[in-house]
C-alpha positions in Angstrom: 124.7 242.5 189.1 127.7 240.7 189.7 131.9 239.3 187.8 135.2 238.3 188.0 138.3 236.7 189.2 140.2 240.0 189.4 140.8 241.4 193.0 138.7 244.5 193.4 138.5 244.6 197.2 134.7 244.2 197.3 134.5 240.7 198.8 134.2 240.1 202.6 135.7 236.7 201.9 138.3 235.5 199.5 136.9 234.0 196.2 136.4 230.3 196.2 139.6 228.4 195.4 140.2 227.9 191.7 142.1 225.0 190.2 145.8 224.6 190.7 148.7 224.4 188.3 149.6 220.9 187.1 152.9 219.9 188.5 155.2 216.9 188.2 152.9 214.6 190.3 151.0 211.6 189.1 147.9 213.8 188.8 149.9 216.5 186.9 151.2 214.0 184.3 147.6 213.1 183.6 146.6 216.8 183.2 144.6 216.7 186.5 144.6 219.4 189.2 142.9 219.1 192.6 141.0 221.8 194.4 139.4 221.7 197.9 138.7 223.5 201.1 137.3 222.7 204.6 135.5 225.2 206.8 134.6 224.8 210.5 132.2 227.4 211.9 131.0 228.5 215.3 127.8 230.5 214.9 125.9 232.3 217.7 123.0 234.6 217.1 121.5 236.8 219.9 118.1 238.6 220.0 116.6 237.1 216.9 113.1 238.7 216.4 110.5 236.5 218.0 113.0 234.1 219.6 113.5 233.7 223.3 116.8 231.9 223.2 120.1 232.4 221.4 120.8 230.3 218.4 124.0 228.3 218.8 125.4 226.2 216.0 128.7 224.5 215.3 128.9 223.6 211.6 131.3 222.7 208.9 131.6 222.0 205.2 134.0 220.2 202.9 134.4 220.7 199.1 136.8 219.1 196.7 137.3 217.9 193.2 139.5 217.7 190.1 140.1 219.7 187.1 141.1 217.9 183.9 143.0 220.1 181.3 143.8 217.9 178.4 144.7 220.8 176.2 145.4 224.5 176.4 142.2 226.5 176.5 139.8 223.7 177.6 139.1 222.0 180.9 136.5 219.9 182.6 135.7 220.3 186.3 134.0 217.9 188.8 133.7 218.1 192.5 131.5 217.4 195.6 130.2 219.3 198.6 129.1 218.1 202.0 127.8 220.0 205.0 129.1 218.7 208.3 126.1 219.1 210.6 122.8 217.4 211.4 119.6 217.8 209.5 117.7 219.1 212.5 119.8 222.2 212.5 118.3 223.2 209.2 114.9 223.6 210.7 116.2 226.4 212.9 117.5 228.6 210.1 116.4 227.2 206.8 114.8 230.6 205.9 118.3 232.1 206.1 120.8 229.5 205.0 121.9 228.8 201.4 124.1 225.8 202.3 123.0 222.1 202.5 123.2 219.9 205.5 125.1 216.6 205.7 124.1 215.2 202.3 126.5 214.9 199.5 125.9 217.4 196.7 127.5 218.4 193.4 129.9 221.3 193.9 131.1 221.6 190.3 130.3 219.9 187.1 131.4 222.2 184.2 133.3 222.7 181.0 135.5 225.8 180.7 136.5 226.8 177.2 139.0 229.5 176.4 139.2 229.8 172.6 141.4 232.9 173.1 143.5 234.1 176.1 141.1 237.0 176.6 137.8 235.0 176.4 136.4 232.2 178.7 133.1 230.4 178.4 131.7 228.2 181.2 129.0 225.6 180.7 127.6 223.8 183.8 127.7 224.2 187.5 130.5 226.4 188.9 131.2 229.5 191.1 129.8 232.6 189.5 132.6 234.5 187.6 131.2 237.9 188.3 132.3 240.8 190.5 130.1 240.4 193.5 129.9 241.2 197.2 127.7 239.8 199.9 125.1 242.5 199.0 124.2 240.7 195.8 125.5 237.1 195.9 126.4 234.3 198.3 129.7 232.8 197.3 128.6 229.4 198.6 126.0 229.2 195.8 127.0 227.2 192.7 124.8 228.4 189.8 124.0 226.3 186.8 124.1 227.7 183.3 126.3 229.6 180.9 128.7 232.4 181.7 131.1 234.4 179.5 133.9 236.7 180.4 136.0 238.7 177.9 138.9 240.9 178.8 140.9 243.5 176.8 144.2 245.1 177.9 144.1 248.9 177.9 147.5 250.5 177.6 150.3 248.9 179.6 148.6 248.3 183.0 144.8 248.5 182.7 142.0 246.2 181.7 138.5 246.4 180.4 136.1 243.5 181.0 132.7 242.4 179.8 130.9 239.6 181.5 127.5 237.9 181.2 125.6 235.1 182.9 122.5 233.1 182.1 122.1 230.8 185.1 119.7 229.2 187.6 120.4 229.8 191.3 121.6 226.2 192.1 119.6 223.4 190.5 119.3 222.3 186.9 115.5 221.7 187.0 114.6 224.9 189.0 112.3 227.5 187.7 114.3 230.5 188.7 116.6 232.3 186.2 119.1 235.1 186.4 120.3 237.0 183.4 123.2 239.3 184.4 125.6 241.6 182.5 128.6 243.7 183.6 131.0 246.2 182.3 134.2 246.8 184.3 137.3 248.9 184.0 140.3 248.0 186.2 143.3 250.2 186.9 146.4 248.0 187.5 144.4 244.8 188.3 146.2 242.6 190.8 148.7 245.3 191.8 149.0 246.6 195.4 147.7 250.0 194.2 144.8 250.1 191.9 141.1 250.5 191.4 138.1 249.1 189.6 134.7 250.4 188.6 131.8 248.0 187.7 128.4 248.8 186.2 125.9 245.9 185.9 122.3 244.9 185.2 120.4 241.8 186.3 117.0 240.4 185.5 115.5 237.7 187.8 112.6 235.5 186.7 110.7 232.4 187.8 111.2 233.2 191.5 107.8 232.1 192.9 109.0 228.6 193.5 111.6 230.0 195.9 108.9 232.0 197.8 106.7 228.8 198.0 109.7 227.0 199.6 109.9 229.6 202.3 112.9 231.5 200.8 111.2 234.9 200.8 113.9 236.1 203.2 112.3 239.4 204.2 111.1 240.2 200.7 107.4 241.0 200.5 105.4 237.9 199.5 101.6 237.4 199.0 99.5 234.3 199.3 97.1 233.4 196.5 95.0 230.5 195.6 98.0 229.1 193.7 100.4 229.5 196.6 102.9 232.0 197.9 104.7 234.3 195.5 106.8 237.4 195.5 104.8 240.7 195.6 107.2 242.4 193.2 109.5 241.7 190.3 113.2 242.3 190.3 115.3 244.0 187.6 118.3 245.6 189.1 121.1 248.0 188.2 124.3 248.2 190.2 127.5 250.1 190.5 130.7 249.2 192.3 133.8 251.3 193.0 136.8 249.8 194.7 140.3 250.9 195.4 143.5 249.5 196.9 146.5 251.3 198.3 149.9 250.5 199.9 151.9 252.5 202.5 155.1 250.7 203.2 154.2 247.1 204.1 150.6 248.1 205.0 147.9 247.3 202.5 144.5 249.0 202.5 141.3 248.7 200.5 137.9 250.4 200.3 134.8 249.7 198.3 131.2 251.0 197.7 128.5 248.8 196.2 125.1 250.3 195.2 122.0 248.5 193.9 118.6 249.7 192.7 115.5 247.7 191.7 113.9 249.2 188.6 110.6 247.4 189.2 109.5 249.3 192.4 109.0 252.9 193.4 110.0 252.5 197.0 112.1 250.2 199.2 114.2 249.3 196.2 117.8 250.4 197.1 120.8 248.8 198.7 124.3 250.1 199.7 127.4 248.4 201.1 130.5 250.2 202.2 133.7 248.3 203.1 137.1 249.2 204.4 140.0 247.0 205.4 143.7 247.0 206.4 145.9 244.1 205.4 145.0 241.7 202.6 145.2 237.9 203.1 144.9 237.4 199.3 147.9 239.5 198.7 150.1 237.7 201.3 149.4 239.6 204.5 149.3 237.5 207.7 146.6 239.6 209.3 143.5 241.5 208.0 141.0 243.7 209.8 137.9 245.3 208.3 134.5 246.9 208.6 131.4 246.8 206.6 128.2 248.9 206.7 125.3 247.4 204.8 121.7 248.6 204.2 119.3 246.6 202.0 115.7 247.8 201.6 113.0 245.2 201.4 112.6 245.0 197.6 116.1 245.9 196.5 116.8 242.3 195.3 115.6 238.7 196.0 117.1 237.7 199.3 117.4 234.1 198.2 120.6 235.1 196.3 122.7 237.2 198.6 124.9 236.2 201.5 123.6 234.4 204.5 126.7 235.4 206.6 124.3 238.4 207.4 121.3 237.1 209.3 118.9 239.3 207.4 119.0 239.1 203.7 116.9 242.3 203.0 114.8 244.8 205.0 117.6 245.5 207.3 120.7 247.5 208.1 123.8 246.5 210.0 127.5 246.6 210.7 130.2 244.0 210.6 133.7 244.0 212.1 136.2 241.2 211.4 139.7 240.1 212.2 141.4 237.4 210.1 144.8 235.8 210.5 146.7 233.3 208.3 149.5 231.8 210.5 150.6 229.3 207.8 149.9 228.7 204.2 146.4 227.4 203.5 145.0 228.0 207.0 142.8 231.0 207.9 141.1 231.9 211.2 138.4 234.6 211.1 136.4 236.3 213.9 133.4 238.3 212.7 130.9 240.3 214.8 127.6 241.6 213.4 125.1 244.2 214.7 122.0 244.1 212.5 118.5 245.5 212.8 115.5 244.5 210.8 113.3 247.4 209.8 110.2 246.4 211.8 112.0 245.9 215.2 113.9 248.2 217.5 116.2 245.6 219.2 119.3 244.8 217.1 120.3 241.2 216.4 123.9 240.4 217.2 125.8 237.6 215.6 129.3 236.0 216.2 131.0 233.9 213.6 134.3 232.1 214.2 135.6 230.4 211.0 138.6 228.1 210.6 139.4 227.5 206.9 141.8 225.0 205.4 142.6 225.3 201.7 144.4 222.7 199.6 147.8 224.3 199.0 148.5 225.5 195.5 151.5 224.2 193.5 
């Protein structure tokens, strides 16, 4: 269900910042490269089911660390994470949030090995190197385990890619496990005009501890003598199709992401459709976009997909956003959501205002 560092236009947000080229600085002379970003967020949620008041939160997070590359084809990464808000805010939205509160946590602790320019192997805790969207994965999660990505050039401009992951959601000692596999074919990857098709499979196991912690997130759960557990298993197949175009100086992108749970006979499908004009990752100063998303209740475990959407499954909704990058490394984003959970008639509306600061790349 999920790979890679190539731009396919499927993400609502840009991928997490990777490490930076070593320069002539003191860090560069010691084969060290910094990475880091800060996010400040205004979050207002109106008409939550069962709530009588709006939820208003002002939050933030900071991440940073170092990558040590002592030799070509091998690196070690270590970094930290801290949420910039009070613990009592977690009680309001813990069933929906993947991020931590104000405690210090490990953001990365990993070894990346590239025995060949077309092959990379990651051991440890690091952003998932799979082609994902917020339908299937939250980019704020840092899974722990092993991932492998292999690429092969096809002709002059195209690329084929195989990727696999055997990881836990975020903690070394957790019971949950995700085994994922993807095949992808990219037409002119990284160019202004291009496309990508991705087919994937994912198998989730050991999830009942998440349900017991209150992370059912609109999936169907049952209570037994041994505690709360998920009512169904999750083995999913997915397909992604994304394309990019350019008309003069105007960049555009569109993507469709489909998912189906093989373990259920009903309520097992999800779809996400995205379109945008402008592309911040390609150097545009402004970007505007729209997403429609529909996730049935048992399409996938809601503990894994994006909490930028208030409902993780069992819902449908729309998102509009406007993002601007006035200067290098600074992004402001305004997002409006209109979502409706399947068992209610009143839509829930959400407003997010994000201000992101990214450590400049060399």
